[in-house]
C-alpha positions in Angstrom: 88.0 105.5 61.4 86.1 105.7 64.7 87.5 108.0 67.3 89.4 106.6 70.3 87.5 106.3 73.6 90.4 108.5 75.2 93.1 110.6 73.6 95.7 113.1 74.9 96.5 115.7 72.3 99.8 117.8 73.1 99.6 117.2 76.9 102.3 119.1 79.1 102.6 118.9 82.7 104.6 121.2 85.0 104.9 121.6 88.8 106.3 125.0 89.2 109.6 125.3 87.2 109.7 121.8 86.8 108.3 120.2 83.6 107.5 116.5 83.8 105.6 115.6 80.6 106.4 116.8 77.1 103.7 117.1 74.5 102.1 113.8 75.0 99.9 112.4 72.3 98.3 109.0 72.6 95.2 107.2 71.5 93.5 104.5 73.4 91.0 102.5 71.5 88.2 100.3 72.3 89.2 96.6 72.2 92.7 97.3 72.1 95.8 97.4 74.9 97.9 100.5 74.9 101.1 99.5 76.9 102.9 102.8 78.4 106.3 101.5 78.9 109.1 103.2 80.8 111.7 102.7 83.3 111.0 103.9 86.9 110.9 107.8 87.0 110.3 108.0 83.1 107.0 110.1 83.9 104.4 107.1 83.9 102.9 108.0 87.4 102.1 111.7 86.4 100.8 110.2 83.2 98.4 108.2 85.1 97.1 110.6 87.1 96.5 113.1 84.0 94.4 110.2 82.5 92.5 109.4 86.0 91.5 113.2 86.9 94.2 113.5 89.7 96.1 116.0 88.0 95.2 118.4 85.1 97.5 119.1 81.9 99.5 122.5 82.2 98.6 122.6 78.6 97.1 120.5 75.8 93.6 118.8 76.1 92.0 115.3 76.8 89.3 114.0 74.6 86.8 111.3 75.2 84.9 110.0 71.9 86.8 112.7 70.0 85.2 115.9 72.0 87.5 117.7 74.3 86.6 117.3 78.1 88.0 118.1 81.2 88.5 115.7 84.3 88.7 117.8 87.3 88.8 115.0 89.8 89.0 111.0 89.9 85.0 111.0 90.2 84.8 113.1 86.9 87.1 110.4 85.1 85.2 107.7 86.7 81.7 109.1 85.3 83.2 109.2 82.1 84.2 105.4 82.4 87.6 105.6 83.3 88.7 103.2 85.9 92.2 102.9 87.5 93.6 99.6 89.2 96.9 100.3 91.2 99.3 97.7 91.8 97.7 96.0 94.7 94.2 96.3 93.4 93.1 98.9 95.5 90.9 96.5 97.6 90.2 96.3 101.5 92.1 93.4 103.4 89.8 93.3 106.3 86.4 93.3 104.1 84.8 90.3 102.6 84.8 90.1 98.7 81.3 91.0 98.4 81.7 93.9 100.6 84.6 95.0 99.0 83.2 94.6 95.4 80.3 96.8 96.3 82.1 99.3 98.7 80.2 102.9 98.4 77.2 101.3 96.1 76.2 98.3 98.4 73.0 96.7 97.4 70.3 96.7 99.9 66.8 94.8 100.9 63.8 96.0 102.7 62.2 99.1 102.4 62.4 102.9 103.8 64.6 103.2 106.9 64.3 99.3 107.1 67.0 98.8 104.4 69.8 96.7 105.1 72.8 95.6 103.2 72.0 92.5 101.0 75.0 90.2 101.6 73.7 87.2 99.8 73.1 89.4 96.4 76.5 91.2 96.9 78.4 87.8 97.4 76.5 86.1 94.5 77.2 89.2 92.0 81.0 89.4 93.2 81.8 86.1 92.9 80.3 85.5 89.5 81.9 88.8 88.1 85.3 87.2 89.1 84.7 83.7 87.8 83.5 85.3 84.6 87.1 86.3 84.1 88.3 83.0 84.6 89.4 82.9 88.5 87.4 80.0 89.6 89.2 79.4 92.7 87.1 81.9 94.3 83.7 80.6 95.3 82.6 82.1 98.4 82.0 86.2 98.7 82.1 86.0 102.6 86.0 85.3 102.2 88.3 88.1 103.5 90.3 89.7 100.5 93.2 89.6 102.5 93.3 85.9 102.1 93.6 86.3 98.4 96.6 85.9 96.3 98.2 89.3 94.5 96.5 88.2 91.1 93.4 87.2 92.6 93.0 91.0 94.3 93.9 92.4 90.9 91.3 90.1 89.1 88.6 91.2 91.8 89.4 95.1 91.2 89.3 94.6 87.3 86.0 92.8 87.5 84.5 95.4 89.6 85.7 98.1 87.4 84.1 96.2 84.7 80.8 95.5 86.5 80.3 99.3 87.1 80.8 100.3 83.6 84.3 100.9 83.0 85.1 101.6 79.0 88.8 102.5 79.8 90.9 100.3 82.3 94.2 101.8 83.2 96.2 99.1 85.1 99.3 100.4 87.0 102.1 98.1 87.2 99.7 95.1 87.8 102.3 92.4 87.3 105.1 94.0 89.2 104.9 92.4 92.4 103.7 89.0 91.3 105.0 85.7 90.5 105.0 84.1 87.2 101.7 82.2 87.9 99.8 85.2 89.1 101.2 87.4 86.6 100.1 85.0 83.8 96.4 85.2 85.6 96.4 89.1 85.2 97.7 89.1 81.6 94.8 86.6 80.8 92.2 88.9 82.5 93.7 91.8 80.2 93.0 89.7 77.2 89.4 88.9 78.3 89.0 92.8 79.2 90.1 93.4 75.6 88.0 90.9 74.3 84.9 92.5 75.8 85.9 95.6 73.9 87.3 97.6 76.8 90.3 100.0 75.8 93.0 99.2 78.2 96.1 101.2 79.2 98.7 98.7 80.7 101.5 100.7 82.5 104.6 98.5 82.9 108.5 98.3 82.8 108.5 94.7 82.0 108.8 94.1 78.3 107.7 90.5 78.1 104.3 91.1 79.7 103.7 94.1 77.5 104.5 92.0 74.4 102.0 89.3 75.7 98.9 91.6 75.7 99.9 94.8 73.6 98.4 95.8 70.2 99.9 99.2 70.5 103.2 100.5 72.5 104.5 104.0 73.7 107.8 104.2 75.3 108.4 106.9 77.9 111.7 108.5 78.7 112.0 111.7 80.7 108.3 112.5 80.3 108.1 112.3 76.4 107.0 109.9 74.2 110.3 108.1 72.6 108.5 105.6 70.3 104.9 104.9 69.6 104.7 101.7 67.4 102.0 98.8 66.7 102.4 95.2 67.6 105.3 93.3 65.6 107.1 96.5 64.6 109.9 96.3 67.2 111.8 93.3 68.7 112.0 92.8 72.5 115.8 94.0 72.4 114.9 97.4 70.7 112.1 97.9 73.1 114.6 97.1 75.9 117.3 99.4 74.5 114.7 102.3 74.1 113.7 102.1 77.5 117.2 102.1 79.0 117.1 106.4 79.1 114.3 106.5 81.4 115.9 106.3 85.0 116.8 110.0 85.3 113.4 110.9 85.9 113.0 108.9 89.1 114.5 111.4 91.6 112.7 114.4 90.0 109.3 113.0 90.4 110.0 111.9 94.0 111.5 115.4 94.8 108.5 116.9 93.3 105.9 114.4 95.3 107.8 115.0 98.7 107.8 118.8 98.3 103.8 118.6 97.3 103.2 116.4 100.4 104.8 118.7 102.6 103.4 121.9 101.2 99.6 121.3 101.2 99.8 120.0 97.5 101.5 123.1 96.2 104.1 122.8 93.5 107.5 124.0 93.8 107.8 127.9 93.5 109.1 129.5 90.1 112.7 130.3 90.8 113.5 134.0 91.9 114.4 136.2 88.6 
């Protein structure tokens, strides 16, 4: 069998004395959607940060194409083809669609010191990339991102990630703040990304949305994988019941994040012996 594009093997994560993730083992394969399910505080946000290079595992390893790798930063993860799209698309409301699509890697025209931003080319590429994902309402690359719906912003961010060579697409609660119609657009785009051969990690607490696109499911409860199963192996009711045990991690994750924010990123200290 072909090695998964991204795999976690026995990953644990602790912040000082507090254990947040426990022995996580997961495979993320090309052309499949892995749905990471869990209630608020189940450990999903910490797991996303491990996959995207924000945090490093305390123990365990990350593999890409079967080889153990380090992801010391989000840039390193990006260079390995791992792209993370957060809930509101990570876009810039006061930028145009074309400029937002190419932020940091703007196409230019001219030569030497006379190079300038190629607005026409940026707009054409951005609009085509989004329309290729079926979002046909976007026609003008000069339109401000802030005028797009939540679903369209998600589409723009996903299209950008694919355009710049993402192999693994991590979608963090992409439908959580969307209405039914916009959520349907995003789910269609997830299916299109899968059809193109990308490996998709779809993080959600909405079972219906997961079942609409998922091939493989993992339920997180209190930082551990409580269930790992394929499409069709569990009913909606069984999945919902499994997830019901995950709420108690919420205050713990918030407490750790708050401590680190006020202590220059340092985790809580070990208790005195």
